N, C-alpha and C positions, 0 to 999 in steps of 0.2 A: 640707309639700307645696307645690309651686309651682302657679302658675295653670294650667299645662298639665296637670299631674297631677289637679288638682281637676276640670277640664273632662272629662277622660277617665273619672274616677271617676263623675261624674254620668251620662255617656253609657252607662257599663257597668251602672249600677244598674237593677234590674228595675222595670218599670212595672206599674201595676195597672189593668187594664181594668174598668170598672164603670159603675154608674148613680149619679148624684149629684143632690142637691137643694139649691137655694138658696131659703130661705124668709124672707119678711118677717114677723116675729112681730107687727108692729103692724097690718098690713093683711090678712094671710092670703094675699098674692100669692106665687106660687112659680115657680121655673124648674126643670123636671125635664129631665134630659138624660143622655146616655151618652157615653163617650169611651174610646179605647184606653189613654189615660193619664189616668184620672179625677182622681187627686190633683194631677197637673200642671195640668190644666185648672181645677180648683178654685183652685189657687194663682194662675193667670193671672187668673181672674175677680176674686179679691180684690185683686190688684195693680192691675188696671185700674180697679176701683172706688175704691180709695184715692187714685189719682192723677187721678180725674175723667175717665178716657178709655175707659170701657166702651163696647163696640160696641152694646149694647142701651141705647138712650137712656132708655127708660122705667124700666129697672132703675137706671140711673145717677141719674135724678131722684129716685127713691125713696130711694136711698142718701144722696143729698145732703140730703134732707128729714129722714129718720129716723135716720141715722147708723149706724155699724158695729154698735153693741149691739143694734139691731133685727133683725139678720140672722143666720141660722144656715146654716152650710155643712156638708153631711152627705154622706158616701159611703155610700149606702144598701146597695149589694150589689156584690160583686166577681165577676168572671168566674172560674171555676175555672182554676187555673194550667195544668192539662193540657188545656184546651179547644183543639180543633184549629181550629175556625172561629170566631175571636173576633168578627168582624163579625156573624155570624148570632146568636151568643150574646148580644151586646150588644142587638141588635134585639129578641130574645125577652125579655130582662130588662127593657128599657125598656117594652115592651108590658105586661108583668106589673105593673110599678110604676104605670103609667098607670091600669090597672084597679083596683089596690089603693087608690090615692090619690084617684082620681076628681076631679081638679082641674078646676073649672069654667073654661070658656074666659075668662070675665071676670076670673078670678083668676090668669091666667098672665102671665108676663113674656115 
């Protein structure tokens, strides 16, 4: 496969909408969010953290202090593939997980 074919293959691959969690196992701090391409966003977070360029400076500082082994990246729940309104489904899932986890404001990234 050449570079052009690889790019097209990536673009054609299905994305997974869902709710994800980044958790610092040392401090208990968490980042809970949703995305139309949750796995892609998790990969972006990991890439930015590894290269010291994460947009969330507090999360980046914690990564620098505790290192990669202190963090867990989890796709908590996926939107059903047949869901018509993905945005609304993501909002509902995120709200459900916020209630389940009850992350205190002082423990959020």
